[in-house]
Backbone as a printed PyTorch tensor [residue, N CA C, xyz], in Angstrom:
tensor([[[  0.6530,   7.6080, -22.7540],
         [  1.2710,   6.3710, -22.3330],
         [  0.4070,   5.6790, -21.2920]],

        [[  0.0370,   4.4390, -21.5060],
         [ -0.7760,   3.7440, -20.5030],
         [  0.0750,   3.3600, -19.2930]],

        [[ -0.5430,   3.4190, -18.1560],
         [  0.1210,   3.0340, -16.9230],
         [ -0.1650,   1.5740, -16.6200]],

        [[  0.6940,   0.9690, -15.8570],
         [  0.5180,  -0.4090, -15.4230],
         [ -0.2120,  -0.3940, -14.0810]],

        [[ -1.1480,  -1.3060, -13.9020],
         [ -1.8830,  -1.4290, -12.6430],
         [ -1.2970,  -2.5910, -11.8410]],

        [[ -1.0330,  -2.3290, -10.5680],
         [ -0.5430,  -3.3520,  -9.6450],
         [ -1.4250,  -3.2970,  -8.4040]],

        [[ -1.8340,  -4.4630,  -7.9260],
         [ -2.7060,  -4.5270,  -6.7520],
         [ -2.0640,  -5.3770,  -5.6580]],

        [[ -2.2700,  -4.9470,  -4.4300],
         [ -1.7180,  -5.6220,  -3.2570],
         [ -2.8210,  -5.8460,  -2.2300]],

        [[ -2.6100,  -6.8280,  -1.3450],
         [ -3.5190,  -7.0740,  -0.2270],
         [ -2.7150,  -7.1120,   1.0650]],

        [[ -3.3600,  -6.6880,   2.1250],
         [ -2.7870,  -6.6980,   3.4670],
         [ -3.9470,  -6.8570,   4.4410]],

        [[ -3.6860,  -7.3910,   5.5980],
         [ -4.7230,  -7.5150,   6.6170],
         [ -4.4740,  -6.5410,   7.7540]],

        [[ -5.5540,  -6.0710,   8.3380],
         [ -5.4820,  -5.3000,   9.5720],
         [ -5.7580,  -6.2390,  10.7360]],

        [[ -5.2640,  -5.8790,  11.8980],
         [ -5.6220,  -6.6120,  13.1070],
         [ -7.1330,  -6.4680,  13.2680]],

        [[ -7.8040,  -7.5600,  13.5160],
         [ -9.2670,  -7.5710,  13.5460],
         [ -9.7860,  -6.9920,  14.8680]],

        [[ -9.6720,  -5.6610,  14.9700],
         [-10.0860,  -4.9320,  16.1580],
         [-10.7620,  -3.6530,  15.6710]],

        [[-12.0630,  -3.5000,  15.9060],
         [-12.7970,  -2.3430,  15.3580],
         [-12.1960,  -0.9900,  15.7320]],

        [[-11.6940,  -0.8390,  16.9580],
         [-11.1200,   0.4360,  17.3600],
         [ -9.8260,   0.7300,  16.5830]],

        [[ -8.9860,  -0.2910,  16.4310],
         [ -7.7500,  -0.1060,  15.6690],
         [ -8.0490,   0.1850,  14.1950]],

        [[ -9.0460,  -0.4850,  13.6420],
         [ -9.4050,  -0.2610,  12.2420],
         [ -9.8890,   1.1770,  12.0410]],

        [[-10.6920,   1.6800,  12.9520],
         [-11.1600,   3.0700,  12.8460],
         [ -9.9940,   4.0500,  12.9530]],

        [[ -9.0330,   3.7690,  13.8410],
         [ -7.8560,   4.6280,  13.9690],
         [ -7.0270,   4.5880,  12.6850]],

        [[ -6.8670,   3.4080,  12.1160],
         [ -6.1230,   3.2500,  10.8640],
         [ -6.7710,   4.0780,   9.7530]],

        [[ -8.0940,   4.0190,   9.6660],
         [ -8.8080,   4.7800,   8.6440],
         [ -8.5640,   6.2800,   8.8070]],

        [[ -8.4890,   6.7700,  10.0330],
         [ -8.2430,   8.1960,  10.2680],
         [ -6.8680,   8.6090,   9.7480]],

        [[ -5.8650,   7.7440,   9.9100],
         [ -4.5340,   8.0560,   9.3930],
         [ -4.5490,   8.2190,   7.8730]],

        [[ -5.5200,   7.5920,   7.2220],
         [ -5.5670,   7.6100,   5.7600],
         [ -6.5730,   8.6040,   5.1800]],

        [[ -7.1590,   9.4490,   6.0040],
         [ -8.0020,  10.5270,   5.4980],
         [ -7.1240,  11.5270,   4.7540]],

        [[ -7.6680,  12.1170,   3.7130],
         [ -6.8990,  13.0600,   2.8900],
         [ -6.2770,  14.1690,   3.7300]],

        [[ -7.0220,  14.6820,   4.7050],
         [ -6.4970,  15.7920,   5.5130],
         [ -5.3870,  15.3540,   6.4670]],

        [[ -5.2080,  14.0440,   6.6420],
         [ -4.1490,  13.5440,   7.5170],
         [ -2.9470,  13.0050,   6.7430]],

        [[ -2.9670,  13.1390,   5.4280],
         [ -1.8660,  12.6320,   4.6090],
         [ -0.5630,  13.3290,   4.9920]],

        [[  0.4770,  12.5490,   5.1550],
         [  1.7910,  13.0900,   5.4790],
         [  2.5110,  13.4240,   4.1730]],

        [[  2.8780,  14.6900,   4.0000],
         [  3.5000,  15.1060,   2.7340],
         [  4.7420,  14.2870,   2.3760]],

        [[  5.5510,  13.9320,   3.3590],
         [  6.7720,  13.1800,   3.0670],
         [  6.4600,  11.7650,   2.5820]],

        [[  5.3440,  11.1870,   3.0380],
         [  4.9400,   9.8530,   2.5880],
         [  4.3680,   9.9490,   1.1710]],

        [[  3.5320,  10.9480,   0.9440],
         [  2.9830,  11.1700,  -0.3990],
         [  4.1060,  11.4000,  -1.4130]],

        [[  5.1020,  12.1880,  -1.0340],
         [  6.2400,  12.4500,  -1.9190],
         [  6.9880,  11.1570,  -2.2260]],

        [[  7.2100,  10.3200,  -1.2290],
         [  7.9540,   9.0760,  -1.4630],
         [  7.1850,   8.1440,  -2.3950]],

        [[  5.8720,   8.1480,  -2.2900],
         [  5.0320,   7.3350,  -3.1710],
         [  5.1810,   7.8150,  -4.6120]],

        [[  5.0500,   9.1200,  -4.8150],
         [  5.1580,   9.6890,  -6.1640],
         [  6.5630,   9.5250,  -6.7360]],

        [[  7.5760,   9.7230,  -5.8980],
         [  8.9640,   9.6000,  -6.3520],
         [  9.2870,   8.1820,  -6.8320]],

        [[  8.5500,   7.1970,  -6.3390],
         [  8.7870,   5.8030,  -6.7270],
         [  8.1450,   5.4510,  -8.0670]],

        [[  7.4010,   6.3910,  -8.6490],
         [  6.7570,   6.1190,  -9.9360],
         [  5.3030,   5.7130,  -9.8150]],

        [[  4.7140,   5.9020,  -8.6430],
         [  3.2920,   5.6120,  -8.4390],
         [  2.5200,   6.8830,  -8.7650]],

        [[  1.6580,   6.8120,  -9.7660],
         [  0.9320,   8.0080, -10.2070],
         [ -0.4770,   8.0720,  -9.6270]],

        [[ -0.9790,   6.9450,  -9.1590],
         [ -2.3150,   6.8840,  -8.5760],
         [ -2.3560,   5.7080,  -7.6010]],

        [[ -3.0340,   5.9080,  -6.4800],
         [ -3.1570,   4.8310,  -5.4900],
         [ -4.5080,   4.9380,  -4.8000]],

        [[ -5.1650,   3.7990,  -4.6520],
         [ -6.4160,   3.7180,  -3.8970],
         [ -6.2980,   2.5390,  -2.9500]],

        [[ -6.8540,   2.6890,  -1.7350],
         [ -6.8960,   1.5920,  -0.7680],
         [ -8.3520,   1.3900,  -0.3770]],

        [[ -8.7830,   0.1310,  -0.4270],
         [-10.1480,  -0.2530,  -0.0530],
         [-10.0860,  -1.1740,   1.1470]],

        [[-11.1780,  -1.2210,   1.9040],
         [-11.2600,  -2.0360,   3.1080],
         [-12.5210,  -2.8810,   3.0830]],

        [[-12.3810,  -4.1660,   3.3980],
         [-13.5100,  -5.0770,   3.5800],
         [-13.2300,  -5.8780,   4.8390]],

        [[-14.0110,  -5.6280,   5.8950],
         [-13.7280,  -6.2890,   7.1670],
         [-12.3720,  -5.8190,   7.6610]],

        [[-11.4180,  -6.7500,   7.7280],
         [-10.0620,  -6.3560,   8.1020],
         [ -9.0670,  -6.5780,   6.9490]],

        [[ -9.5850,  -6.7920,   5.7390],
         [ -8.7320,  -6.9940,   4.5640],
         [ -8.6050,  -5.6890,   3.7910]],

        [[ -7.3570,  -5.2830,   3.5270],
         [ -7.0780,  -4.1090,   2.7200],
         [ -6.7460,  -4.5380,   1.2960]],

        [[ -7.1680,  -3.7290,   0.3440],
         [ -6.8650,  -3.9370,  -1.0650],
         [ -6.3320,  -2.6170,  -1.5980]],

        [[ -5.1130,  -2.6230,  -2.1370],
         [ -4.5010,  -1.4110,  -2.6650],
         [ -4.2890,  -1.5800,  -4.1650]],

        [[ -4.7570,  -0.6010,  -4.9310],
         [ -4.6030,  -0.6090,  -6.3790],
         [ -3.7770,   0.6180,  -6.7580]],

        [[ -2.6980,   0.3830,  -7.5170],
         [ -1.8060,   1.4600,  -7.9160],
         [ -1.6700,   1.4890,  -9.4280]],

        [[ -1.5930,   2.6740,  -9.9700],
         [ -1.2030,   2.8800, -11.3580],
         [  0.2280,   3.3860, -11.2900]],

        [[  1.1220,   2.7260, -12.0310],
         [  2.5420,   3.0780, -11.9590],
         [  3.0890,   3.3980, -13.3410]],

        [[  4.1310,   4.2230, -13.3590],
         [  4.7770,   4.5340, -14.6270],
         [  5.9320,   3.5680, -14.8690]],

        [[  6.6700,   3.8170, -15.9480],
         [  7.7270,   2.8880, -16.3540],
         [  8.9090,   2.8700, -15.3950]],

        [[  9.0100,   3.8470, -14.4750],
         [ 10.1300,   3.8730, -13.5260],
         [  9.8910,   2.9960, -12.3070]],

        [[  8.6550,   2.5700, -12.1040],
         [  8.3320,   1.8110, -10.8910],
         [  8.7240,   0.3420, -11.0080]],

        [[  9.3660,  -0.1420,  -9.9640],
         [  9.5090,  -1.5800,  -9.7350],
         [  9.3520,  -1.7920,  -8.2370]],

        [[  8.8030,  -2.9260,  -7.8190],
         [  8.6970,  -3.1850,  -6.3800],
         [ 10.0640,  -3.1560,  -5.6880]],

        [[ 11.0860,  -3.6420,  -6.3740],
         [ 12.4200,  -3.6720,  -5.7830],
         [ 12.9700,  -2.2570,  -5.5700]],

        [[ 12.7640,  -1.3930,  -6.5580],
         [ 13.2170,  -0.0010,  -6.4370],
         [ 12.4740,   0.6970,  -5.3040]],

        [[ 11.1770,   0.4880,  -5.2080],
         [ 10.3770,   1.0910,  -4.1320],
         [ 10.8760,   0.6080,  -2.7730]],

        [[ 11.1680,  -0.6610,  -2.6590],
         [ 11.6550,  -1.2240,  -1.4010],
         [ 12.9850,  -0.5870,  -0.9970]],

        [[ 13.8930,  -0.4170,  -1.9570],
         [ 15.1850,   0.2180,  -1.6650],
         [ 15.0020,   1.6790,  -1.2590]],

        [[ 14.1260,   2.3820,  -1.9640],
         [ 13.8570,   3.7820,  -1.6350],
         [ 13.2730,   3.9040,  -0.2350]],

        [[ 12.3320,   3.0350,   0.0970],
         [ 11.7100,   3.0540,   1.4220],
         [ 12.7260,   2.7660,   2.5180]],

        [[ 13.6130,   1.8020,   2.2780],
         [ 14.6200,   1.4370,   3.2760],
         [ 15.5720,   2.5940,   3.5640]],

        [[ 15.7790,   3.4600,   2.5850],
         [ 16.6960,   4.5880,   2.7410],
         [ 16.0050,   5.8540,   3.2530]],

        [[ 14.7020,   5.8060,   3.4720],
         [ 13.9240,   6.9840,   3.8490],
         [ 13.4600,   6.8470,   5.3010]],

        [[ 14.0220,   7.6640,   6.1820],
         [ 13.7100,   7.5960,   7.6120],
         [ 12.2250,   7.8240,   7.8860]],

        [[ 11.6190,   8.7960,   7.1870],
         [ 10.1990,   9.0860,   7.4210],
         [  9.3180,   7.9070,   7.0320]],

        [[  9.6540,   7.2580,   5.9150],
         [  8.8830,   6.0900,   5.4880],
         [  9.0560,   4.9590,   6.5040]],

        [[ 10.2620,   4.7770,   7.0060],
         [ 10.4930,   3.7230,   8.0010],
         [  9.6870,   3.9860,   9.2760]],

        [[  9.6120,   5.2350,   9.7000],
         [  8.8040,   5.5820,  10.8760],
         [  7.3260,   5.3300,  10.6140]],

        [[  6.8530,   5.6980,   9.4150],
         [  5.4640,   5.4560,   9.0260],
         [  5.1590,   3.9540,   9.0410]],

        [[  6.0360,   3.1770,   8.4370],
         [  5.8270,   1.7300,   8.3790],
         [  5.8050,   1.1220,   9.7790]],

        [[  6.6620,   1.5830,  10.6470],
         [  6.6620,   1.0940,  12.0320],
         [  5.3380,   1.4100,  12.7120]],

        [[  4.8320,   2.6190,  12.5070],
         [  3.5290,   2.9990,  13.0690],
         [  2.4160,   2.1140,  12.5030]],

        [[  2.4530,   1.8390,  11.2030],
         [  1.3940,   1.0490,  10.5700],
         [  1.3780,  -0.4070,  11.0520]],

        [[  2.5190,  -0.9250,  11.5150],
         [  2.5360,  -2.2980,  12.0630],
         [  1.6510,  -2.4100,  13.2930]],

        [[  1.3220,  -1.2880,  13.9370],
         [  0.3890,  -1.3120,  15.0690],
         [ -0.9780,  -1.8080,  14.6070]],

        [[ -1.3040,  -1.5560,  13.3410],
         [ -2.6200,  -1.8580,  12.7970],
         [ -2.6180,  -3.0530,  11.8540]],

        [[ -1.5290,  -3.2440,  11.1480],
         [ -1.4780,  -4.2380,  10.0780],
         [ -0.9080,  -5.5600,  10.5730]],

        [[ -1.3060,  -6.6140,   9.8690],
         [ -0.7140,  -7.9210,  10.1080],
         [ -0.5490,  -8.6020,   8.7570]],

        [[  0.3530,  -9.5290,   8.7120],
         [  0.6320, -10.2150,   7.4600],
         [ -0.5540, -11.0720,   7.0420]],

        [[ -0.9190, -11.0350,   5.7590],
         [ -1.9880, -11.9170,   5.2760],
         [ -1.4660, -13.3470,   5.1410]],

        [[ -2.3710, -14.2950,   4.9710],
         [ -1.9370, -15.6850,   4.7890],
         [ -0.9480, -15.8120,   3.6330]],

        [[  0.0960, -16.5890,   3.8450],
         [  1.0920, -16.8140,   2.8080],
         [  2.2500, -15.8450,   2.8210]],

        [[  2.2270, -14.8580,   3.7200],
         [  3.3080, -13.8740,   3.7760],
         [  4.5550, -14.4790,   4.4110]],

        [[  5.6950, -14.0250,   3.9370],
         [  6.9680, -14.3960,   4.5450],
         [  7.2030, -13.4940,   5.7520]],

        [[  8.0920, -13.8750,   6.6620],
         [  8.3810, -13.0010,   7.8130],
         [  8.7580, -11.5910,   7.3650]],

        [[  8.1230, -10.5900,   7.9800],
         [  8.3870,  -9.1970,   7.6470],
         [  7.5380,  -8.6440,   6.5240]],

        [[  6.8510,  -9.4890,   5.7650],
         [  5.9730,  -9.0120,   4.6900],
         [  4.5970,  -8.6920,   5.2370]],

        [[  3.9810,  -7.6690,   4.6540],
         [  2.5930,  -7.3960,   5.0160],
         [  1.7410,  -7.0660,   3.8020]],

        [[  2.2700,  -6.3940,   2.8090],
         [  1.5410,  -6.1380,   1.5690],
         [  2.0070,  -7.1630,   0.5430]],

        [[  1.0890,  -8.0010,   0.0590],
         [  1.4290,  -9.0180,  -0.9310],
         [  0.7830,  -8.6770,  -2.2640]],

        [[  1.5750,  -8.8160,  -3.3400],
         [  1.0650,  -8.5410,  -4.6720],
         [ -0.0110,  -9.5720,  -5.0240]],

        [[ -1.0950,  -9.0840,  -5.5810],
         [ -2.2020,  -9.9520,  -5.9730],
         [ -2.0350, -10.3820,  -7.4250]],

        [[ -2.5380, -11.5560,  -7.7370],
         [ -2.5060, -12.0810,  -9.0960],
         [ -3.7940, -11.7100,  -9.8080]],

        [[ -3.6820, -11.0810, -10.9520],
         [ -4.8730, -10.7550, -11.7350],
         [ -5.3480, -12.0340, -12.4190]],

        [[ -6.6240, -12.3480, -12.2400],
         [ -7.1650, -13.5700, -12.8560],
         [ -8.2780, -13.2790, -13.8580]],

        [[ -8.7020, -12.0100, -13.9600],
         [ -9.7660, -11.6770, -14.9330],
         [ -9.6710, -10.1900, -15.2460]],

        [[ -9.9910,  -9.8650, -16.4900],
         [-10.1130,  -8.4740, -16.9110],
         [-11.1710,  -8.3930, -17.9940]],

        [[-12.1470,  -7.5400, -17.8120],
         [-13.1570,  -7.2840, -18.8220],
         [-12.5390,  -6.3430, -19.8470]],

        [[-12.4280,  -6.7870, -21.0540],
         [-11.8100,  -5.9820, -22.1110],
         [-12.7610,  -4.8500, -22.5180]],

        [[-12.1680,  -3.6930, -22.7500],
         [-12.9370,  -2.5530, -23.2450],
         [-12.9590,  -2.6190, -24.7560]],

        [[-14.0940,  -2.2530, -25.3240],
         [-14.2180,  -2.2890, -26.7820],
         [-14.2050,  -0.9010, -27.3470]]])
């Protein structure tokens, strides 16, 4: 079964020290098991985050159970995820066009090289 790819963007506060600290939180050896579990439980089977300057790009492969709305409800009901998100606001800021309280915005796919 093919998975669906969804990509998001978020900005970090443009401060080199904060960006380096943020990167440390995302090292494999620093992964919080409860956060990883919540990601998988939401139907996310693969996730990568890239950084350019202070712009983050997250690419996820999701199964048929994933919806952004379901993930949002699950996160709201999970104390550990709420604590994680509060900590991440120290580093993250809303990208242009975000509504109040938003920080990760879904990106629009505008090109795909077809495989033959």
